[in-house]
N, C-alpha and C positions, 0 to 999 in steps of 0.2 A: 153767923149772919142771919138775917131774918128770912123767913120763908116766903114763897111767893103769894101775893094777894090774888088768888084765882079770879076775881072780877074786875080787876083794876086794868086799865089801859093808859099807857104813858103816850103823850103826843109831843114830838120834838119839834119845834117850828116857832115862828114869829106869831105873836098874838094877833096880828092883822094880816096873816096870810089866809087868802080866801078858801084855800084847800083845807087848812087846819080848822077852820071855822065850819066848814061843811061837814067834815068828819065828827067834830066836836058835837055838833047838833045831831047827826044821825045817831052817835053812840048814846047821847042823852035820851032820845027818844026810845032807844032800846033799853033803858034802865042801868046802863053800864056806868061803873064809876070810873072818872078819868082824871088824869093829872097833867096838866100842860106844863112842860118846860120850855121857857120862851128863851130859845138859844140865841136870839138876837140881842137879848138883854144880858147875857152872861159872858163875861165876868163882871161888866161894869156896874150893873145893878143888882144881879142875883148872885146869892152867897150858896153854893153847893159845895160840898166836902165828900171826898170818897176815902173811906177808911177800910181796913180788912172787915170791919163789922158791918159794911154796907154804905148806901148814900144817905148823906145827912142834908137836907134843906132847911136852912136858917136854924141850924142846930138840931133839928128832930129827924130821928131815924125814918125813912121811907120804906115800906114794905116792897120787895121786887113784884113786878107787874106780870101779867099773863101774857100780853103783847105789847110792843111799841110801834107806833106809825112815826117813821122817820121821813118827815116832809124836809127839813133842812136844818143843817149844823151852824151855819153863819160863821165859817171859819176860813175863808178865803181873803187872802191878803189884798186881792184886787176888789173887794166889794167896795161899791160908792161911798158907802157911810165912811170908809177908813181913808179915802183919798187925800184929803188935806194932811192927815197924821202920816200916811205912807210918804208923802214928799219930803216931810220934815225928818221922819225917824224910819227909814225904810227897814232898817235891820231889826228894829225894835217891834215893827208891825210883824214882819215875817216870822220872827222867833215867838211872838205872842200867839199868832195865830195856830203855829205848830204845837205849843203847849196845850192850846184849847183843844185842839183837835186829838191830841193824845188823851186828854181827860175825858172827852166825849167818846170816843172810839173805845176806849177801856171800860167805860160805865156800860156801853151798849153789849159788848162782847161779854161782860159779866153777867148781865141781864140775860143774855142768850144761854149761856152756860148754867144758868139757874132755872131754864125751861121756858122762857119768854120767846114767842114768836116776834122776829124783827121783820118789818115791812118798811124798808128792806135793810139788810145788814150793811155794815161798812164796807165789806168785801164787794157785795153786790152794787151799792151806790157808786164805788169807785169806777165801776164800768162806764160812768158818763165820760169820764176823763181816760179812759183807755180804750178808745174805739178799735184799734187794731185786734186787741185782745177779745173784744166782744165779737167781731166778724170772724175771728177764727172759732170761737164756739159756734157761730152759725154754721160755717163750712164743716166743721165735725160732725154737726147734725143733719148734714146734707140739706140744708135750707137754701132757697134760692136767692142769692145775695149777687149784685154788680160785682164785676172783676174790680179789684183795689189794689193799689200800690202805696204804701208809706215809705217816703224816700226822701234822702238830702243829696242824690246822686242825679247831677243834671242830665249827664249822657243816658243812663238807664231810663229817666223819666221820658226823654224825648224818643227813645226808641219803642218804649211803653204806649205812649201817645199815637204813635204812628200805626200800631196794631188795634189799639181800642178805638180810636177816632174820637167822637165828642166825649168830654169828660168834665169832671167837675172837682173842686178842691174845697178843703176843709180843714180845721185844726183837728190834731189826733186828740186834743184833750177838750174839746168843745169850747163854747163861748162866743162864737162868731157863725154867721150865717154861711150857706153854701153858695159858691160862686162858679160860673161856667169858665172853663179854660179859654182864654182867647189867644189869638196869634200872638198878640204882644206880651201875655205871659211866659211865651216860650224864646223870648229873647235873652240874651246873655247878661244883659242888666237885670232883669226880673229873676232868672234862676240863680244869681247870684245871693238872693236872699235865702237859698237853701243852706248857705254856709251858716245862717244863725240858728236853724232848726229844721227837722223834716217837717213834711206836710203830707196829709192823706189825700190822696187822688183817687177818684173813682169814676167808673164808666158811667155816662149820663143816660139816665132812663127817664123818658119824657112820658107823663101820663097824669092820672089823677091821684094825688095823695090820698090815703085811707088811715085815719087813727083809730085804732082799736084798743079798747081797756080789757085786759085780763086780770081777773080778781080770783085767787085760789084755783088755778087751772081753768077756770071758765070764761066765755066772753060775755061781758055784761053790757057793753056799748060799743057801736062802731058807727063812723060816719065818713063820707067823703068831705074833703076840704077843697074848695075851689078858689083859686088865686091866678092872677095873671104873673105873678112873681114866681121865679125858679124854686125859691124857698118862701113857702107860704107865710112863714113868721113874720116877712116884710109887708104882708097885705092879704088878709083874707078877703074874699067876697062873698063866700057863702059856706056853711057848714051844714051838710045835709046827711039824716040818718040814712045807713045803708045796710042792707041784707048781704051779710058775707056768704060767699060759695062755701062748699064742704072744703075744697083746697085752701080757700083763704084761712078759714076756722082752724084748719089742721095746723097751716103755717105758724099762726099768731100764737096758739096754745103750746105748739112745740118750741117756738122762739123763747116764750116766757120760761119754760121748763129748763131749756139749754142753758139760759142765764141765770138760772136758780132765784127768779123773781116771783114771789106770791102776789105782787101787785105791779102791773107794768102797763105804759103806755107803748103800745107796738106800732111802730109806722111802716106801712105798706105802699105800694105804688102800682095802680092798675095801668098796665101799658101794652098795647097790640095783643091782647088776648093772654097775656100773662100777668101775673102777680109776681112782684119782688119784693124782698124784705130788706128794709133799709136799717132799722134801729129798734132797740128796746130800751126804753126810757125808764129808770128805776124811782124816779121821783116827779111822776108827770103832773103838769097842771090839769085840772079838770073842771074847775068852777065855772069858767067862761063856757066850757064846751057843754055843761050840763044846761046852762041858760040859753044857749043858742038852739040845741038840739032837743031839750025836754027830756033827755036821757038821765038815766040815774047811775051815777058812779060811786058816790059817797055812801050810798045805802049799803050796796054788796060790800065795799071795803071795811064798812063800820061792823057788818055782821062777820066778817073774816076776823077782825080785831076782838070780837066780843065771843067768839068762838060758837057763833049762833048758825055758822054757814058750814 
C-alpha cells in the first residue's frame, strides 16, 4: 500500500456543501494540498475502487492522507434525492446505501489505521443516531445533562413523567425537531405509537441555547441563539457571540473529549443560574453561524486538519 501524503487533506462531502467550501478555502490559504471526494456523486458519477493496494480514483492510485474532514457520506436511504426511487424500489435503495456505507466506512478506517486523523471517525459520527449512548458518555463523565428516558413502555413513561414534570421528546436517531410533551401525548391512542419504536424523552430545560464549537480540545467560537421556538432550528431570531464562563468552557471541552470528537458543535442551555449540556454534534454546520456572528470556525478546523495547530 502507498504511504501517507503528509501534506494532503481529504474532504468528504458534497461539492456544494457550505461547510466543505469554507474548509477548502481555509486549507488553500494555508497552502495545504486537498482532495475533495464528492460523496453525493458516488457511485452514480464517481468511480472509486478500493483494493489491497489502496484507493484508486478513475484508475489512479491515491496516496493516503494526513487527515480527513468527514462532513457527510450521503448514504442514508431517506435522503430527499432518493425519494422517488425509494418508493419504486425500496429494497434496492436500502441495500445500495448499505453497500455504499460499507465502502466509505472501510475506506475511512483504513486511512485511520494508516495514520490519518479523522474528523470525525465513523464510530464518532454514529453518535448522531445513537443519542442514548452519547448521553451515557456524558453521565459517565459527570457532566450536567437533563434526566432522560428512552422507552417503548407506556406505563413506565407515565410514572416517569409524573416524577419529572415538564418534558420533551425526540427521536433516538435524530432527524426531527424537539417537541414538548402535551397532555394529549399521554392518552392511550398516542402512547400506542410506542409499539412501533421507542422514543427519547427528556426533562424540559427552559433557557437560552448556546452553540459552542470545539476544535482540537479548545473553544474556538460560542454564541447564544435566541428563538421563540422550543427547538431553535424551527426559527432563529438572533445569533449573538457570547463569553463562556469557566464552568461552561469546562463542560464543552470535557463533552468533546468524552465523545472523542476532535471537532464538535456542543449544545448547551443556560437556565436559572445553571448551564446544562444537551448534545455534541459530530458534523455540525457552521458556515451560516460564521456569517451571523463574524466568528471563525473554518480557520481553526483547517489548521487542525493541516497539522498547523
